[in-house]
C-alpha positions as a Markdown table, in Angstrom:
| # | Residue | x | y | z |
|---|---|---|---|---|
| 1 | Met | -26.7 | 28.0 | 19.1 |
| 2 | Thr | -25.5 | 25.6 | 16.4 |
| 3 | Thr | -28.2 | 24.3 | 14.1 |
| 4 | Leu | -28.1 | 21.5 | 11.6 |
| 5 | Arg | -28.0 | 24.0 | 8.8 |
| 6 | Asp | -24.7 | 25.4 | 10.2 |
| 7 | Ile | -23.1 | 22.0 | 10.4 |
| 8 | Asp | -24.0 | 21.2 | 6.8 |
| 9 | Asp | -21.8 | 24.0 | 5.7 |
| 10 | Phe | -18.8 | 22.1 | 6.9 |
| 11 | Ala | -19.8 | 18.7 | 5.5 |
| 12 | His | -18.1 | 17.0 | 2.5 |
| 13 | Ala | -18.4 | 13.8 | 0.6 |
| 14 | His | -16.5 | 10.8 | 2.0 |
| 15 | Val | -15.7 | 9.0 | -1.3 |
| 16 | Tyr | -12.8 | 6.7 | -0.6 |
| 17 | Leu | -12.8 | 4.7 | -3.8 |
| 18 | Gly | -12.0 | 7.0 | -6.6 |
| 19 | Ala | -12.2 | 6.5 | -10.4 |
| 20 | Ser | -8.7 | 5.1 | -10.5 |
| 21 | His | -9.1 | 2.7 | -7.6 |
| 22 | Asp | -8.7 | -0.5 | -9.8 |
| 23 | Glu | -5.6 | 0.9 | -11.5 |
| 24 | Asn | -4.1 | 1.8 | -8.1 |
| 25 | Ala | -4.9 | -1.6 | -6.7 |
| 26 | Arg | -3.2 | -3.3 | -9.6 |
| 27 | Arg | -0.1 | -1.2 | -9.2 |
| 28 | Thr | 0.0 | -2.0 | -5.5 |
| 29 | Leu | -0.3 | -5.7 | -6.2 |
| 30 | Trp | 2.6 | -5.4 | -8.7 |
| 31 | Val | 4.8 | -3.6 | -6.1 |
| 32 | Val | 4.0 | -6.2 | -3.4 |
| 33 | Gly | 4.9 | -9.0 | -5.8 |
| 34 | Leu | 8.2 | -7.3 | -6.8 |
| 35 | Thr | 9.0 | -6.8 | -3.2 |
| 36 | Ala | 8.4 | -10.5 | -2.4 |
| 37 | Ile | 10.6 | -11.6 | -5.3 |
| 38 | Met | 13.4 | -9.3 | -4.3 |
| 39 | Met | 13.2 | -10.5 | -0.7 |
| 40 | Val | 13.4 | -14.2 | -1.7 |
| 41 | Gly | 16.3 | -13.3 | -4.0 |
| 42 | Glu | 18.2 | -11.6 | -1.2 |
| 43 | Ile | 17.7 | -14.6 | 1.1 |
| 44 | Phe | 19.1 | -16.9 | -1.6 |
| 45 | Ala | 22.0 | -14.5 | -2.3 |
| 46 | Gly | 22.8 | -14.5 | 1.4 |
| 47 | Tyr | 22.9 | -18.3 | 1.4 |
| 48 | Gly | 25.0 | -18.2 | -1.7 |
| 49 | Val | 27.8 | -16.1 | -0.2 |
| 50 | Thr | 27.5 | -18.0 | 3.1 |
| 51 | Ser | 26.4 | -14.9 | 5.1 |
| 52 | Ser | 26.6 | -15.5 | 8.8 |
| 53 | Phe | 23.5 | -13.2 | 9.2 |
| 54 | Val | 21.3 | -15.6 | 7.2 |
| 55 | Arg | 22.4 | -18.8 | 8.8 |
């Protein structure tokens, strides 16, 4: 029979926000911004070379 004490042997902490969470969030925001800038640049470049895919 399983007791509560036996189950506690398999338990672990659920800490999802580590010490470097703020730094990781800042890096993620930077990457999202860079991706958005590149996407806009690619759209304008497509218009610039009169790409049939963009129009």
